[in-house]
Biopython code that builds the backbone (N, CA, C, O; Angstrom):
import numpy as np
from Bio.PDB.StructureBuilder import StructureBuilder

atoms = [
    (1, "MET", "N", (-29.844, 27.617, -96.224)),
    (1, "MET", "CA", (-29.016, 28.299, -95.160)),
    (1, "MET", "C", (-29.708, 28.138, -93.847)),
    (1, "MET", "O", (-30.938, 28.186, -93.820)),
    (2, "ILE", "N", (-28.967, 27.936, -92.677)),
    (2, "ILE", "CA", (-29.264, 27.653, -91.460)),
    (2, "ILE", "C", (-29.594, 28.980, -90.777)),
    (2, "ILE", "O", (-28.752, 29.877, -90.739)),
    (3, "THR", "N", (-30.751, 29.110, -90.262)),
    (3, "THR", "CA", (-31.130, 30.248, -89.376)),
    (3, "THR", "C", (-31.879, 29.842, -88.096)),
    (3, "THR", "O", (-32.518, 28.798, -87.970)),
    (4, "GLY", "N", (-31.729, 30.760, -87.196)),
    (4, "GLY", "CA", (-32.301, 30.402, -85.752)),
    (4, "GLY", "C", (-33.026, 31.601, -85.305)),
    (4, "GLY", "O", (-33.316, 32.513, -86.079)),
    (5, "THR", "N", (-33.338, 31.595, -83.960)),
    (5, "THR", "CA", (-33.787, 32.870, -83.384)),
    (5, "THR", "C", (-32.921, 32.955, -82.018)),
    (5, "THR", "O", (-32.380, 31.991, -81.477)),
    (6, "THR", "N", (-32.897, 34.166, -81.611)),
    (6, "THR", "CA", (-32.240, 34.552, -80.240)),
    (6, "THR", "C", (-33.217, 34.335, -79.200)),
    (6, "THR", "O", (-34.375, 34.205, -79.597)),
    (7, "ARG", "N", (-33.021, 34.269, -78.017)),
    (7, "ARG", "CA", (-33.986, 34.293, -76.916)),
    (7, "ARG", "C", (-35.022, 35.438, -76.923)),
    (7, "ARG", "O", (-36.165, 35.346, -76.474)),
    (8, "GLY", "N", (-34.503, 36.463, -77.458)),
    (8, "GLY", "CA", (-35.317, 37.647, -77.732)),
    (8, "GLY", "C", (-36.254, 37.577, -78.914)),
    (8, "GLY", "O", (-37.012, 38.525, -79.119)),
    (9, "GLY", "N", (-36.256, 36.486, -79.732)),
    (9, "GLY", "CA", (-36.982, 36.365, -80.853)),
    (9, "GLY", "C", (-36.496, 37.021, -82.116)),
    (9, "GLY", "O", (-37.248, 37.152, -83.082)),
    (10, "GLU", "N", (-35.165, 37.461, -82.122)),
    (10, "GLU", "CA", (-34.855, 38.066, -83.443)),
    (10, "GLU", "C", (-34.109, 36.791, -84.105)),
    (10, "GLU", "O", (-33.553, 35.884, -83.487)),
    (11, "GLU", "N", (-34.239, 36.948, -85.655)),
    (11, "GLU", "CA", (-33.618, 35.949, -86.408)),
    (11, "GLU", "C", (-32.141, 36.088, -86.268)),
    (11, "GLU", "O", (-31.632, 37.195, -86.095)),
    (12, "TRP", "N", (-31.414, 34.949, -86.342)),
    (12, "TRP", "CA", (-29.906, 34.888, -86.272)),
    (12, "TRP", "C", (-29.327, 33.849, -87.244)),
    (12, "TRP", "O", (-29.751, 32.694, -87.293)),
    (13, "THR", "N", (-28.342, 34.318, -88.011)),
    (13, "THR", "CA", (-27.732, 33.329, -89.010)),
    (13, "THR", "C", (-26.315, 32.996, -88.433)),
    (13, "THR", "O", (-25.522, 33.922, -88.256)),
    (14, "PRO", "N", (-25.986, 31.770, -88.147)),
    (14, "PRO", "CA", (-24.559, 31.411, -87.801)),
    (14, "PRO", "C", (-23.667, 31.665, -89.011)),
    (14, "PRO", "O", (-24.096, 31.439, -90.143)),
    (15, "HIS", "N", (-22.378, 32.150, -88.790)),
    (15, "HIS", "CA", (-21.454, 32.386, -89.779)),
    (15, "HIS", "C", (-20.293, 31.558, -89.228)),
    (15, "HIS", "O", (-19.695, 31.919, -88.215)),
    (16, "PHE", "N", (-19.967, 30.410, -89.920)),
    (16, "PHE", "CA", (-18.891, 29.368, -89.436)),
    (16, "PHE", "C", (-17.490, 29.889, -89.906)),
    (16, "PHE", "O", (-17.418, 30.621, -90.893)),
    (17, "VAL", "N", (-16.443, 29.536, -89.243)),
    (17, "VAL", "CA", (-15.161, 30.053, -89.527)),
    (17, "VAL", "C", (-14.573, 29.223, -90.819)),
    (17, "VAL", "O", (-14.563, 27.992, -90.822)),
    (18, "GLU", "N", (-14.161, 29.888, -91.745)),
    (18, "GLU", "CA", (-13.758, 29.295, -92.906)),
    (18, "GLU", "C", (-12.362, 29.253, -93.248)),
    (18, "GLU", "O", (-11.858, 28.267, -93.786)),
    (19, "ALA", "N", (-11.668, 30.386, -92.926)),
    (19, "ALA", "CA", (-10.293, 30.544, -92.992)),
    (19, "ALA", "C", (-9.588, 31.494, -91.769)),
    (19, "ALA", "O", (-10.195, 32.292, -91.055)),
    (20, "LEU", "N", (-8.392, 31.237, -91.737)),
    (20, "LEU", "CA", (-7.439, 32.100, -90.756)),
    (20, "LEU", "C", (-6.339, 32.511, -91.479)),
    (20, "LEU", "O", (-5.654, 31.655, -92.038)),
    (21, "ASP", "N", (-6.044, 33.739, -91.563)),
    (21, "ASP", "CA", (-4.806, 34.207, -92.141)),
    (21, "ASP", "C", (-3.717, 34.233, -91.299)),
    (21, "ASP", "O", (-3.545, 35.212, -90.572)),
    (22, "GLN", "N", (-2.903, 33.234, -91.290)),
    (22, "GLN", "CA", (-1.687, 33.010, -90.372)),
    (22, "GLN", "C", (-0.667, 34.165, -90.702)),
    (22, "GLN", "O", (0.188, 34.452, -89.864)),
    (23, "GLU", "N", (-0.734, 34.802, -91.849)),
    (23, "GLU", "CA", (0.319, 35.877, -91.953)),
    (23, "GLU", "C", (0.084, 37.053, -91.159)),
    (23, "GLU", "O", (0.990, 37.800, -90.790)),
    (24, "LYS", "N", (-1.251, 37.233, -90.872)),
    (24, "LYS", "CA", (-1.735, 38.484, -90.020)),
    (24, "LYS", "C", (-1.573, 38.088, -88.552)),
    (24, "LYS", "O", (-1.189, 38.915, -87.724)),
    (25, "CYS", "N", (-1.887, 36.724, -88.205)),
    (25, "CYS", "CA", (-2.106, 36.401, -86.829)),
    (25, "CYS", "C", (-0.756, 36.719, -86.068)),
    (25, "CYS", "O", (0.334, 36.496, -86.593)),
    (26, "ILE", "N", (-0.901, 37.290, -84.710)),
    (26, "ILE", "CA", (0.226, 37.639, -83.937)),
    (26, "ILE", "C", (0.216, 36.605, -82.873)),
    (26, "ILE", "O", (1.163, 36.700, -82.092)),
    (27, "GLY", "N", (-0.614, 35.649, -82.654)),
    (27, "GLY", "CA", (-0.529, 34.534, -81.782)),
    (27, "GLY", "C", (-0.798, 34.972, -80.347)),
    (27, "GLY", "O", (-0.226, 34.408, -79.414)),
    (28, "CYS", "N", (-1.780, 36.105, -80.131)),
    (28, "CYS", "CA", (-2.090, 36.448, -78.818)),
    (28, "CYS", "C", (-2.825, 35.517, -78.031)),
    (28, "CYS", "O", (-2.612, 35.408, -76.823)),
    (29, "GLY", "N", (-3.780, 34.758, -78.706)),
    (29, "GLY", "CA", (-4.563, 33.729, -78.083)),
    (29, "GLY", "C", (-5.890, 34.181, -77.524)),
    (29, "GLY", "O", (-6.530, 33.473, -76.747)),
    (30, "ARG", "N", (-6.298, 35.383, -77.934)),
    (30, "ARG", "CA", (-7.750, 35.888, -77.546)),
    (30, "ARG", "C", (-8.761, 34.979, -78.151)),
    (30, "ARG", "O", (-9.666, 34.517, -77.456)),
    (31, "CYS", "N", (-8.641, 34.693, -79.467)),
    (31, "CYS", "CA", (-9.644, 33.963, -80.091)),
    (31, "CYS", "C", (-9.645, 32.441, -79.518)),
    (31, "CYS", "O", (-10.650, 31.734, -79.584)),
    (32, "TYR", "N", (-8.547, 32.054, -79.010)),
    (32, "TYR", "CA", (-8.552, 30.660, -78.356)),
    (32, "TYR", "C", (-9.256, 30.581, -77.141)),
    (32, "TYR", "O", (-9.903, 29.614, -76.739)),
    (33, "LYS", "N", (-9.065, 31.799, -76.512)),
    (33, "LYS", "CA", (-9.694, 31.807, -75.081)),
    (33, "LYS", "C", (-11.423, 32.007, -75.088)),
    (33, "LYS", "O", (-12.158, 31.672, -74.159)),
    (34, "VAL", "N", (-11.816, 32.575, -76.249)),
    (34, "VAL", "CA", (-13.333, 32.910, -76.333)),
    (34, "VAL", "C", (-13.991, 31.774, -76.945)),
    (34, "VAL", "O", (-15.202, 31.669, -76.750)),
    (35, "CYS", "N", (-13.361, 30.847, -77.701)),
    (35, "CYS", "CA", (-13.945, 29.838, -78.385)),
    (35, "CYS", "C", (-14.612, 28.869, -77.502)),
    (35, "CYS", "O", (-13.935, 28.314, -76.637)),
    (36, "PRO", "N", (-15.872, 28.602, -77.624)),
    (36, "PRO", "CA", (-16.635, 27.692, -76.795)),
    (36, "PRO", "C", (-16.271, 26.178, -77.055)),
    (36, "PRO", "O", (-16.453, 25.304, -76.207)),
    (37, "ARG", "N", (-15.762, 25.962, -78.258)),
    (37, "ARG", "CA", (-15.596, 24.732, -78.777)),
    (37, "ARG", "C", (-14.050, 24.407, -78.909)),
    (37, "ARG", "O", (-13.263, 25.282, -78.547)),
    (38, "THR", "N", (-13.563, 23.209, -79.402)),
    (38, "THR", "CA", (-12.122, 23.153, -79.688)),
    (38, "THR", "C", (-11.997, 23.292, -80.982)),
    (38, "THR", "O", (-11.665, 22.266, -81.577)),
    (39, "VAL", "N", (-12.189, 24.416, -81.724)),
    (39, "VAL", "CA", (-11.902, 24.758, -83.027)),
    (39, "VAL", "C", (-10.511, 25.187, -83.472)),
    (39, "VAL", "O", (-10.078, 25.035, -84.614)),
    (40, "LEU", "N", (-9.844, 25.745, -82.439)),
    (40, "LEU", "CA", (-8.523, 26.486, -82.672)),
    (40, "LEU", "C", (-7.444, 25.701, -81.926)),
    (40, "LEU", "O", (-7.566, 24.972, -80.942)),
    (41, "ASP", "N", (-6.299, 26.045, -82.670)),
    (41, "ASP", "CA", (-5.096, 25.277, -81.896)),
    (41, "ASP", "C", (-3.770, 26.211, -82.220)),
    (41, "ASP", "O", (-3.683, 26.764, -83.317)),
    (42, "LEU", "N", (-2.835, 26.348, -81.305)),
    (42, "LEU", "CA", (-1.830, 27.224, -81.398)),
    (42, "LEU", "C", (-0.608, 26.267, -82.205)),
    (42, "LEU", "O", (-0.251, 25.180, -81.752)),
    (43, "VAL", "N", (-0.134, 26.769, -83.260)),
    (43, "VAL", "CA", (0.953, 26.002, -84.017)),
    (43, "VAL", "C", (2.105, 26.878, -84.136)),
    (43, "VAL", "O", (1.989, 28.076, -83.879)),
    (44, "GLU", "N", (3.340, 26.310, -84.552)),
    (44, "GLU", "CA", (4.566, 27.134, -84.930)),
    (44, "GLU", "C", (4.491, 27.437, -86.435)),
    (44, "GLU", "O", (4.245, 26.631, -87.332)),
    (45, "ARG", "N", (4.762, 28.815, -86.548)),
    (45, "ARG", "CA", (5.098, 29.128, -87.995)),
    (45, "ARG", "C", (6.459, 29.638, -88.075)),
    (45, "ARG", "O", (6.976, 30.334, -87.200)),
    (46, "GLU", "N", (7.059, 29.244, -89.228)),
    (46, "GLU", "CA", (8.453, 29.887, -89.277)),
    (46, "GLU", "C", (8.465, 31.129, -89.961)),
    (46, "GLU", "O", (7.721, 31.335, -90.920)),
    (47, "LEU", "N", (9.228, 31.931, -89.546)),
    (47, "LEU", "CA", (9.449, 33.230, -90.159)),
    (47, "LEU", "C", (10.699, 33.367, -90.898)),
    (47, "LEU", "O", (11.748, 32.901, -90.455)),
    (48, "ASP", "N", (10.619, 34.039, -92.100)),
    (48, "ASP", "CA", (11.716, 34.211, -92.953)),
    (48, "ASP", "C", (12.311, 35.642, -92.954)),
    (48, "ASP", "O", (11.685, 36.640, -93.310)),
    (49, "ASP", "N", (13.586, 35.627, -92.517)),
    (49, "ASP", "CA", (14.178, 37.071, -92.323)),
    (49, "ASP", "C", (15.422, 37.080, -93.120)),
    (49, "ASP", "O", (16.356, 36.319, -92.864)),
    (50, "ASP", "N", (15.440, 37.916, -94.061)),
    (50, "ASP", "CA", (16.491, 37.995, -94.955)),
    (50, "ASP", "C", (17.754, 38.556, -94.436)),
    (50, "ASP", "O", (18.837, 38.308, -94.966)),
    (51, "ASP", "N", (17.612, 39.331, -93.371)),
    (51, "ASP", "CA", (18.880, 39.857, -92.612)),
    (51, "ASP", "C", (19.671, 38.672, -91.786)),
    (51, "ASP", "O", (20.899, 38.628, -91.717)),
    (52, "ASP", "N", (18.958, 37.905, -91.289)),
    (52, "ASP", "CA", (19.631, 36.955, -90.433)),
    (52, "ASP", "C", (19.764, 35.566, -91.159)),
    (52, "ASP", "O", (18.961, 35.228, -92.029)),
    (53, "ASP", "N", (20.848, 34.756, -90.747)),
    (53, "ASP", "CA", (20.858, 33.543, -91.252)),
    (53, "ASP", "C", (19.965, 32.468, -90.476)),
    (53, "ASP", "O", (19.634, 31.388, -90.965)),
    (54, "GLU", "N", (19.673, 32.847, -89.392)),
    (54, "GLU", "CA", (18.890, 31.894, -88.424)),
    (54, "GLU", "C", (17.446, 32.020, -88.754)),
    (54, "GLU", "O", (17.032, 33.166, -88.926)),
    (55, "ASP", "N", (16.631, 31.054, -88.868)),
    (55, "ASP", "CA", (15.093, 31.114, -88.908)),
    (55, "ASP", "C", (14.526, 31.346, -87.525)),
    (55, "ASP", "O", (14.974, 30.746, -86.548)),
    (56, "ASP", "N", (13.608, 32.157, -87.457)),
    (56, "ASP", "CA", (12.784, 32.508, -86.146)),
    (56, "ASP", "C", (11.579, 31.802, -86.263)),
    (56, "ASP", "O", (11.076, 31.631, -87.374)),
    (57, "ASN", "N", (11.006, 31.329, -85.131)),
    (57, "ASN", "CA", (9.677, 30.636, -85.158)),
    (57, "ASN", "C", (8.675, 31.480, -84.311)),
    (57, "ASN", "O", (9.097, 32.147, -83.367)),
    (58, "MET", "N", (7.463, 31.461, -84.611)),
    (58, "MET", "CA", (6.414, 32.303, -83.936)),
    (58, "MET", "C", (5.229, 31.216, -83.804)),
    (58, "MET", "O", (4.964, 30.380, -84.668)),
    (59, "MET", "N", (4.653, 31.353, -82.738)),
    (59, "MET", "CA", (3.316, 30.587, -82.450)),
    (59, "MET", "C", (1.996, 31.475, -83.115)),
    (59, "MET", "O", (1.812, 32.670, -82.884)),
    (60, "VAL", "N", (1.294, 30.789, -83.818)),
    (60, "VAL", "CA", (0.130, 31.404, -84.542)),
    (60, "VAL", "C", (-1.053, 30.545, -84.345)),
    (60, "VAL", "O", (-0.839, 29.364, -84.073)),
    (61, "MET", "N", (-2.346, 30.990, -84.447)),
    (61, "MET", "CA", (-3.354, 30.166, -84.429)),
    (61, "MET", "C", (-3.627, 29.272, -85.717)),
    (61, "MET", "O", (-3.018, 29.565, -86.746)),
    (62, "SER", "N", (-4.395, 28.335, -85.716)),
    (62, "SER", "CA", (-4.741, 27.558, -86.830)),
    (62, "SER", "C", (-6.288, 26.948, -86.530)),
    (62, "SER", "O", (-6.742, 26.944, -85.385)),
    (63, "ILE", "N", (-6.916, 26.522, -87.489)),
    (63, "ILE", "CA", (-8.104, 26.094, -87.385)),
    (63, "ILE", "C", (-7.833, 24.369, -87.313)),
    (63, "ILE", "O", (-7.463, 23.714, -88.287)),
    (64, "ALA", "N", (-8.054, 23.901, -86.192)),
    (64, "ALA", "CA", (-7.807, 22.515, -86.030)),
    (64, "ALA", "C", (-9.073, 21.662, -86.097)),
    (64, "ALA", "O", (-8.963, 20.538, -86.587)),
    (65, "ASN", "N", (-10.112, 22.025, -85.711)),
    (65, "ASN", "CA", (-11.452, 21.314, -85.808)),
    (65, "ASN", "C", (-12.603, 22.115, -86.367)),
    (65, "ASN", "O", (-13.626, 22.316, -85.712)),
    (66, "GLY", "N", (-12.397, 22.608, -87.704)),
    (66, "GLY", "CA", (-13.337, 23.591, -88.172)),
    (66, "GLY", "C", (-14.868, 23.058, -88.077)),
    (66, "GLY", "O", (-15.787, 23.859, -87.905)),
    (67, "LEU", "N", (-15.097, 21.634, -88.201)),
    (67, "LEU", "CA", (-16.360, 21.206, -88.164)),
    (67, "LEU", "C", (-17.057, 21.304, -86.727)),
    (67, "LEU", "O", (-18.272, 21.128, -86.630)),
    (68, "ASP", "N", (-16.265, 21.588, -85.623)),
    (68, "ASP", "CA", (-16.820, 21.866, -84.368)),
    (68, "ASP", "C", (-17.396, 23.132, -84.316)),
    (68, "ASP", "O", (-18.300, 23.315, -83.501)),
    (69, "CYS", "N", (-16.968, 24.202, -85.171)),
    (69, "CYS", "CA", (-17.547, 25.755, -85.031)),
    (69, "CYS", "C", (-19.061, 25.771, -85.071)),
    (69, "CYS", "O", (-19.709, 25.237, -85.972)),
    (70, "ILE", "N", (-19.566, 26.387, -84.083)),
    (70, "ILE", "CA", (-20.850, 26.715, -83.867)),
    (70, "ILE", "C", (-21.520, 27.845, -84.539)),
    (70, "ILE", "O", (-22.742, 27.993, -84.541)),
    (71, "GLY", "N", (-20.408, 28.891, -85.291)),
    (71, "GLY", "CA", (-20.956, 29.877, -85.845)),
    (71, "GLY", "C", (-21.290, 31.188, -85.038)),
    (71, "GLY", "O", (-22.072, 32.068, -85.397)),
    (72, "CYS", "N", (-20.554, 31.152, -83.888)),
    (72, "CYS", "CA", (-20.912, 32.258, -82.995)),
    (72, "CYS", "C", (-20.180, 33.555, -83.280)),
    (72, "CYS", "O", (-20.519, 34.626, -82.775)),
    (73, "GLY", "N", (-19.028, 33.388, -84.223)),
    (73, "GLY", "CA", (-18.131, 34.555, -84.364)),
    (73, "GLY", "C", (-17.428, 35.073, -83.356)),
    (73, "GLY", "O", (-16.738, 36.027, -83.715)),
    (74, "ALA", "N", (-17.352, 34.808, -82.280)),
    (74, "ALA", "CA", (-16.806, 35.211, -81.122)),
    (74, "ALA", "C", (-15.030, 35.481, -81.451)),
    (74, "ALA", "O", (-14.469, 36.525, -81.121)),
    (75, "CYS", "N", (-14.448, 34.530, -82.030)),
    (75, "CYS", "CA", (-13.071, 34.592, -82.588)),
    (75, "CYS", "C", (-12.772, 35.907, -83.342)),
    (75, "CYS", "O", (-11.843, 36.654, -83.034)),
    (76, "GLY", "N", (-13.622, 36.124, -84.340)),
    (76, "GLY", "CA", (-13.443, 37.367, -84.921)),
    (76, "GLY", "C", (-13.596, 38.727, -84.422)),
    (76, "GLY", "O", (-13.006, 39.751, -84.766)),
    (77, "ARG", "N", (-14.622, 38.518, -83.428)),
    (77, "ARG", "CA", (-14.948, 39.778, -82.805)),
    (77, "ARG", "C", (-13.617, 40.199, -81.812)),
    (77, "ARG", "O", (-13.352, 41.392, -81.666)),
    (78, "VAL", "N", (-12.884, 39.251, -81.209)),
    (78, "VAL", "CA", (-11.817, 39.741, -80.326)),
    (78, "VAL", "C", (-10.522, 39.705, -80.998)),
    (78, "VAL", "O", (-9.501, 40.004, -80.378)),
    (79, "CYS", "N", (-10.491, 39.314, -82.385)),
    (79, "CYS", "CA", (-9.084, 39.338, -83.043)),
    (79, "CYS", "C", (-8.795, 40.799, -83.542)),
    (79, "CYS", "O", (-9.424, 41.447, -84.379)),
    (80, "PRO", "N", (-7.533, 41.203, -82.718)),
    (80, "PRO", "CA", (-6.929, 42.528, -83.152)),
    (80, "PRO", "C", (-6.498, 42.845, -84.614)),
    (80, "PRO", "O", (-6.360, 43.989, -85.048)),
    (81, "LYS", "N", (-6.288, 41.630, -85.368)),
    (81, "LYS", "CA", (-5.880, 41.621, -86.688)),
    (81, "LYS", "C", (-6.776, 41.400, -87.767)),
    (81, "LYS", "O", (-6.328, 41.471, -88.911)),
    (82, "ASN", "N", (-7.995, 41.138, -87.572)),
    (82, "ASN", "CA", (-8.950, 40.734, -88.430)),
    (82, "ASN", "C", (-8.413, 39.662, -89.408)),
    (82, "ASN", "O", (-8.254, 39.834, -90.617)),
    (83, "CYS", "N", (-8.158, 38.540, -88.717)),
    (83, "CYS", "CA", (-7.578, 37.348, -89.418)),
    (83, "CYS", "C", (-8.617, 36.361, -89.984)),
    (83, "CYS", "O", (-8.370, 35.522, -90.850)),
    (84, "TYR", "N", (-9.766, 36.555, -89.412)),
    (84, "TYR", "CA", (-10.950, 35.463, -89.744)),
    (84, "TYR", "C", (-11.758, 35.587, -90.863)),
    (84, "TYR", "O", (-12.155, 36.731, -91.087)),
    (85, "THR", "N", (-12.156, 34.584, -91.735)),
    (85, "THR", "CA", (-12.965, 34.832, -92.903)),
    (85, "THR", "C", (-14.160, 33.724, -92.452)),
    (85, "THR", "O", (-13.899, 32.602, -92.020)),
    (86, "TYR", "N", (-15.273, 34.163, -92.603)),
    (86, "TYR", "CA", (-16.605, 33.264, -92.285)),
    (86, "TYR", "C", (-17.388, 32.956, -93.617)),
    (86, "TYR", "O", (-17.204, 33.517, -94.697)),
    (87, "ALA", "N", (-18.269, 31.987, -93.345)),
    (87, "ALA", "CA", (-19.150, 31.578, -94.387)),
    (87, "ALA", "C", (-20.575, 31.238, -93.736)),
    (87, "ALA", "O", (-20.608, 30.591, -92.689)),
    (88, "ALA", "N", (-21.591, 31.617, -94.273)),
    (88, "ALA", "CA", (-22.911, 31.090, -93.739)),
    (88, "ALA", "C", (-23.243, 29.794, -94.444)),
    (88, "ALA", "O", (-22.957, 29.474, -95.597)),
    (89, "ALA", "N", (-23.893, 29.122, -93.537)),
    (89, "ALA", "CA", (-24.251, 27.455, -93.981)),
    (89, "ALA", "C", (-25.626, 27.573, -94.651)),
    (89, "ALA", "O", (-26.187, 26.570, -95.091)),
]
sb = StructureBuilder()
sb.init_structure("model")
sb.init_model(0)
sb.init_chain("A")
sb.init_seg("    ")
for serial, (resi, resn, name, xyz) in enumerate(atoms, 1):
    if name == "N":
        sb.init_residue(resn, " ", resi, " ")
    sb.init_atom(name, np.array(xyz, "f"), 0.0, 1.0, " ", f" {name:<3s}", serial, name[0])
structure = sb.get_structure()
């Protein structure tokens, strides 16, 4: 397991983004704005609506470059829908 210390000397373990639940995502972009790396990207998701014949589309986040994640967890802290799952390395 990777561990480090903060400037204050406390032990810190990074938790890297493992998954993003696009069914919960509302595409607000908060996580994209706080990510210090190019981990996330906005993509189009089709919505199925039984009442209409037309398919609607919605923009949601996706993990574009998961290996660029530094384990800061900022994306999950700002997510209003709790879409993120993390794993310690």
